[in-house]
C-alpha positions as CSV (number, residue, x, y, z in Angstrom):
1,Y,0.0,0.0,0.0
2,F,1.0,3.6,-0.6
3,I,0.0,5.7,2.3
4,P,-1.2,9.3,1.5
5,H,0.2,12.0,3.7
6,E,-3.2,12.8,5.2
7,L,-4.0,9.2,6.3
8,I,-4.2,8.9,10.1
9,Y,-3.0,5.4,11.2
10,N,-4.7,3.7,14.1
11,S,-4.9,0.2,12.7
12,S,-4.3,-1.9,9.6
13,E,-7.9,-1.2,8.6
14,D,-7.0,2.4,8.2
15,V,-4.4,1.5,5.6
16,V,-6.8,-0.7,3.7
17,A,-9.5,2.0,3.7
18,G,-7.3,5.0,3.0
19,G,-4.2,3.6,1.3
20,I,-3.7,2.9,-2.4
21,N,-2.7,-0.7,-3.2
22,Q,-0.4,-1.7,-6.0
23,K,-3.1,-3.4,-7.9
24,T,-5.1,-0.2,-8.1
25,I,-2.0,1.7,-9.4
26,T,-1.2,-0.9,-12.0
27,E,-4.8,-1.1,-13.2
28,F,-4.9,2.7,-13.5
29,L,-1.6,2.7,-15.5
30,S,-3.1,0.2,-17.9
31,T,-5.8,2.7,-18.8
32,V,-3.5,5.6,-19.6
33,A,-3.6,6.2,-23.3
34,A,-0.4,8.2,-23.5
35,Q,2.4,6.6,-25.6
36,K,5.1,7.9,-23.4
37,T,4.8,7.8,-19.6
38,L,7.0,8.6,-16.6
39,L,5.7,7.7,-13.2
40,V,7.6,9.0,-10.2
41,L,6.9,7.6,-6.7
42,D,8.7,9.8,-4.1
43,T,7.6,7.7,-1.2
44,C,9.1,5.3,1.4
45,E,9.5,1.7,0.2
46,S,8.3,2.7,-3.3
47,G,10.8,0.2,-4.8
48,G,8.2,-2.4,-4.0
49,M,6.2,-1.1,-6.9
50,V,9.2,-1.5,-9.2
51,L,9.7,-5.0,-7.9
52,A,6.1,-5.9,-8.3
53,M,6.1,-4.6,-11.9
54,K,9.3,-6.6,-12.7
55,T,7.9,-9.9,-11.3
56,R,4.4,-9.8,-12.9
57,G,3.6,-12.8,-15.2
58,I,6.2,-13.4,-17.9
59,D,3.7,-13.4,-20.8
60,R,2.2,-10.0,-19.7
61,R,5.7,-8.6,-19.2
62,L,6.9,-9.7,-22.6
63,A,3.8,-8.2,-24.3
64,L,4.5,-4.9,-22.5
65,E,8.1,-4.9,-23.5
66,K,7.2,-5.5,-27.1
67,L,4.6,-2.7,-27.1
68,A,7.0,-0.4,-25.3
69,R,9.7,-0.6,-27.9
70,S,7.7,1.8,-30.0
71,V,6.7,4.0,-27.1
72,G,8.4,4.7,-23.7
73,S,7.4,3.8,-20.2
74,F,9.4,4.6,-17.2
75,L,8.9,4.2,-13.4
76,I,11.2,5.8,-10.9
77,S,10.9,5.1,-7.2
78,A,12.6,7.1,-4.5
79,S,14.0,4.1,-2.7
80,T,14.2,0.3,-2.5
81,E,11.3,-1.7,-1.2
82,K,12.8,-1.7,2.3
83,Q,14.1,1.9,2.5
84,A,12.7,5.1,3.8
85,A,12.7,8.0,1.4
86,V,14.1,11.3,2.7
87,Q,11.2,13.8,3.3
88,H,12.8,16.8,5.0
89,T,11.3,20.1,6.1
90,E,14.4,21.9,4.6
91,L,13.4,20.6,1.1
92,Q,9.6,21.1,1.4
93,H,9.3,17.8,-0.5
94,G,11.2,14.6,-1.0
95,L,14.9,14.2,-1.9
96,L,14.0,12.5,-5.2
97,T,11.7,15.4,-6.1
98,Q,14.4,17.9,-5.3
99,T,17.0,16.0,-7.4
100,M,14.5,15.8,-10.3
101,L,13.9,19.6,-10.1
102,D,17.7,20.2,-10.2
103,A,18.0,17.8,-13.1
104,L,15.2,19.3,-15.1
105,G,16.6,22.8,-14.3
106,G,19.6,21.8,-16.5
107,K,22.0,19.8,-14.3
108,A,21.2,16.6,-16.2
109,D,21.9,18.1,-19.6
110,V,24.9,16.1,-20.6
111,P,27.4,17.1,-23.3
112,P,26.8,18.0,-26.0
113,S,24.6,20.3,-23.9
114,D,21.6,21.3,-26.0
115,G,19.2,22.6,-23.4
116,S,17.0,19.6,-23.7
117,I,16.6,16.9,-21.0
118,T,15.5,13.4,-21.9
119,V,14.4,10.5,-19.6
120,M,17.7,8.8,-20.4
121,E,19.6,11.9,-19.2
122,L,17.5,12.2,-16.1
123,L,17.8,8.6,-14.9
124,P,21.6,8.4,-14.4
125,Y,21.6,11.8,-12.8
126,I,19.0,10.7,-10.2
127,Q,20.7,7.3,-9.6
128,M,24.0,9.0,-8.9
129,K,22.9,12.1,-7.0
130,V,20.1,10.8,-4.7
131,P,22.4,8.4,-2.8
132,D,25.1,11.0,-2.6
133,Y,22.7,13.7,-1.3
134,A,21.0,11.3,1.1
135,R,24.3,10.2,2.6
136,E,26.1,13.6,2.7
137,R,23.1,15.9,3.7
138,F,21.1,13.5,5.9
139,G,23.3,10.6,6.9
140,H,20.8,8.3,5.2
141,S,20.9,5.4,2.7
142,Q,18.5,5.9,-0.2
143,Y,18.8,4.2,-3.6
144,P,16.2,5.0,-6.3
145,Q,14.9,2.1,-8.4
146,V,14.1,2.3,-12.1
147,L,12.0,0.2,-14.4
148,M,12.1,1.1,-18.1
149,Y,10.6,-0.2,-21.3
150,G,11.0,1.3,-24.7
151,M,12.3,4.4,-26.2
152,D,13.8,7.5,-24.6
153,F,11.8,10.8,-24.9
154,P,12.3,14.4,-24.0
155,L,11.0,15.9,-20.8
156,I,12.4,19.5,-21.5
157,L,12.9,20.8,-25.0
158,N,15.2,23.6,-25.9
């Protein structure tokens, strides 16, 4: 389950009633008509979603991979399935979100710098910077997880 910020936890029934389970998310994603998708989960233990998507039935996964070759589908989680994700008052949001904002602001534009940022420029930046920032600024271990199918696409165009 993904737990919304506003959920008040008193028992596991609260999680079932107010949380969002992985099945709901994957069913919703299957209804998205966009040919290019980027889902970002800046939550604790969000790597569980990446793990669940990787381990779904082999036939369904192969069909998705074949379809995604002509489109692009990417999932970025803030942490592994067993890690907390840094949410710090200094940042006003999660560390993954801050790193993405930095990246999209130009820091992920790799040479030859053209002012555009693609998903494939964003991913290595996040995978390198989030663990460094988490360790250096917060004394915390945090390793984003990525699931990708298909073609790269631009997020910021020059």
